[in-house]
C-alpha positions as CSV (number, residue, x, y, z in Angstrom):
1,M,24.4,-3.4,-34.6
2,R,24.4,0.2,-33.5
3,R,20.9,0.6,-34.9
4,V,19.7,-2.5,-32.9
5,I,21.2,-1.1,-29.7
6,S,19.7,2.3,-30.4
7,V,16.2,0.7,-30.9
8,V,16.5,-1.4,-27.8
9,V,17.6,1.7,-25.7
10,A,14.8,3.7,-27.1
11,L,12.3,1.0,-26.3
12,L,13.6,0.6,-22.8
13,A,13.4,4.4,-22.3
14,A,9.8,4.5,-23.6
15,A,8.8,1.6,-21.3
16,W,10.4,3.3,-18.3
17,L,8.7,6.6,-19.1
18,F,5.4,4.8,-19.4
19,S,6.0,3.2,-16.0
20,V,6.7,6.7,-14.5
21,I,3.5,8.0,-15.9
22,Q,1.5,5.1,-14.6
23,V,2.9,5.5,-11.1
24,V,2.1,9.2,-11.1
25,L,-1.5,8.6,-12.4
26,A,-2.1,5.9,-9.8
27,A,-0.8,8.2,-7.1
28,Q,-3.4,10.8,-8.0
29,R,-6.4,8.5,-8.3
30,D,-8.6,7.7,-5.3
31,A,-10.7,4.7,-6.2
32,A,-12.2,4.2,-2.8
33,A,-15.6,2.5,-3.1
34,P,-17.6,0.0,-1.0
35,A,-15.4,-3.0,-0.3
36,D,-15.0,-6.0,2.0
37,A,-12.1,-4.5,3.9
38,I,-9.8,-1.5,4.1
39,V,-6.1,-2.6,4.1
40,V,-3.6,-0.2,5.6
41,L,0.0,-0.9,4.6
42,G,2.4,-0.5,7.5
43,A,5.1,2.0,7.9
44,A,7.6,2.7,10.7
45,Q,6.5,2.9,14.3
46,Y,8.4,4.3,17.2
47,N,8.0,2.7,20.7
48,G,4.4,1.8,20.0
49,H,3.5,5.1,18.3
50,P,3.0,5.3,14.5
51,S,5.4,7.4,12.5
52,P,4.0,10.5,10.8
53,V,3.7,8.6,7.5
54,F,2.0,5.6,9.2
55,K,-0.3,8.0,11.2
56,A,-1.4,9.7,7.9
57,R,-2.3,6.3,6.4
58,L,-4.2,5.2,9.6
59,D,-6.1,8.5,9.8
60,H,-7.1,8.1,6.1
61,A,-8.2,4.5,6.7
62,A,-10.2,5.6,9.7
63,E,-12.0,8.3,7.7
64,L,-12.9,5.7,5.0
65,F,-14.1,3.3,7.7
66,R,-16.3,6.1,9.3
67,G,-17.7,6.8,5.9
68,G,-19.0,3.2,5.8
69,L,-16.9,2.0,2.9
70,A,-16.0,-1.3,4.6
71,P,-16.9,-3.3,7.7
72,R,-13.3,-4.3,8.5
73,L,-9.9,-2.6,8.8
74,V,-6.8,-4.7,8.2
75,V,-3.4,-3.3,9.3
76,T,-0.2,-4.9,8.0
77,G,3.4,-4.6,8.9
78,G,5.9,-6.8,10.7
79,V,8.3,-6.3,13.6
80,G,11.2,-4.0,12.5
81,F,14.8,-4.5,13.5
82,G,15.2,-3.6,17.2
83,D,11.4,-3.4,17.7
84,T,9.4,-5.5,20.1
85,V,6.0,-4.9,18.5
86,S,4.7,-5.1,15.0
87,E,3.6,-2.2,12.9
88,A,0.3,-4.0,12.5
89,E,-0.3,-4.1,16.3
90,V,0.6,-0.5,16.7
91,G,-1.8,0.4,13.9
92,R,-4.5,-1.7,15.3
93,S,-4.2,0.0,18.7
94,Y,-4.2,3.4,17.1
95,L,-7.4,2.7,15.1
96,V,-9.2,1.2,18.1
97,A,-8.3,4.3,20.2
98,A,-9.6,6.4,17.3
99,G,-13.0,4.8,17.7
100,A,-13.0,1.7,15.5
101,G,-14.4,-1.3,17.4
102,P,-11.8,-3.9,18.5
103,M,-13.7,-6.6,16.5
104,A,-13.5,-4.5,13.3
105,V,-9.7,-4.2,13.3
106,V,-7.4,-7.0,12.3
107,A,-3.6,-6.9,12.6
108,I,-1.6,-9.0,10.2
109,G,2.0,-8.6,11.3
110,T,3.7,-11.4,9.5
111,G,5.2,-9.4,6.6
112,R,8.3,-7.2,6.5
113,S,7.9,-6.3,2.8
114,T,5.0,-5.1,0.7
115,E,4.6,-8.5,-1.1
116,R,4.8,-10.6,2.1
117,S,2.3,-8.3,3.8
118,L,-0.1,-8.4,0.9
119,R,0.3,-12.2,0.5
120,A,-0.6,-12.8,4.2
121,T,-3.5,-10.3,3.9
122,A,-4.8,-11.9,0.7
123,A,-4.7,-15.4,2.4
124,W,-6.7,-14.0,5.3
125,I,-9.3,-12.1,3.2
126,T,-9.9,-14.9,0.7
127,S,-10.3,-17.4,3.6
128,Q,-13.2,-15.2,4.7
129,G,-14.7,-15.5,1.2
130,R,-13.9,-11.9,0.4
131,R,-11.9,-10.2,-2.3
132,R,-12.6,-6.5,-2.8
133,V,-10.3,-4.3,-0.7
134,I,-9.4,-0.6,-0.4
135,L,-5.6,-0.3,-0.2
136,V,-4.3,2.6,1.8
137,S,-0.7,3.8,1.6
138,D,1.2,6.7,0.1
139,G,0.3,7.6,-3.5
140,F,3.6,6.6,-5.0
141,H,2.9,3.0,-3.7
142,M,-0.5,2.6,-5.3
143,L,0.4,1.1,-8.6
144,R,2.6,-1.6,-7.2
145,L,0.2,-2.4,-4.4
146,C,-2.7,-2.9,-6.9
147,I,-0.5,-5.0,-9.2
148,I,0.5,-7.3,-6.4
149,A,-2.9,-7.5,-4.8
150,S,-4.5,-8.4,-8.2
151,R,-1.9,-11.1,-8.8
152,L,-2.8,-12.5,-5.4
153,G,-6.5,-12.8,-6.2
154,L,-7.8,-9.6,-4.6
155,E,-9.9,-6.9,-6.2
156,P,-7.9,-3.8,-5.2
157,L,-9.1,-0.2,-5.1
158,G,-6.3,2.3,-4.3
159,S,-6.8,5.2,-1.9
160,P,-3.7,7.3,-1.2
161,A,-3.2,9.0,2.1
162,R,-3.1,12.6,0.9
163,N,-1.9,14.0,4.2
164,S,1.3,12.0,4.3
165,P,4.5,14.0,5.0
166,I,5.9,12.4,1.9
167,A,3.2,13.9,-0.3
168,A,4.1,17.3,1.2
169,N,7.7,17.0,0.2
170,L,8.0,17.1,-3.7
171,R,11.7,16.1,-3.8
172,L,11.2,13.1,-1.4
173,E,8.1,12.0,-3.3
174,L,9.8,12.3,-6.6
175,G,12.5,9.9,-5.3
176,Y,9.9,7.4,-4.3
177,I,8.0,7.7,-7.7
178,L,11.2,7.0,-9.6
179,A,12.0,4.0,-7.4
180,E,8.4,2.7,-7.9
181,S,8.8,3.2,-11.7
182,F,11.2,0.2,-11.5
183,K,9.6,-1.8,-8.7
184,A,6.1,-1.8,-10.3
185,P,7.0,-3.5,-13.5
186,I,9.2,-6.0,-11.6
187,A,6.2,-6.8,-9.3
188,Y,4.1,-7.3,-12.4
189,L,6.6,-9.8,-13.8
190,V,7.5,-11.8,-10.7
191,T,4.4,-11.8,-8.4
192,R,2.5,-15.1,-8.7
């Protein structure tokens, strides 16, 4: 019995280590290429202004858009507790002010979690007859985003926001990487 338990524990540890490695590799890879849309995952906003993390994501998406990688920007993120405006609307306003045409930026503010935001985004994008998207978020988030987006019928290309304050803080980023090493396999198993 002990031998069985030891084997099970060793297999679980190996699977977790594999997951950590996959999260780190996805965080380092920028797969941005021509796509139908650039999708920015929301983050906190403060009184109508993007948080530093959200701003880094929006700036990265704007750079990809100016580079001509997609004709459309989609910003996600719902209304947080105590807020009166969605992250998506704040992000849309920021991108329009940064020079993206108002018709090029779509706000999808119906989700308050990664999966719900991507589910609403996938429904909108596929209703347009499109599938290929560049996903913009922090690096630690890339693996899970791509898993969920693929499960929802999208063709995802991850492009991490390198200038995020999280990426500049190794201890903070490590905590997120460890959390994602559990969340990504769960997303793979439960997203339909």
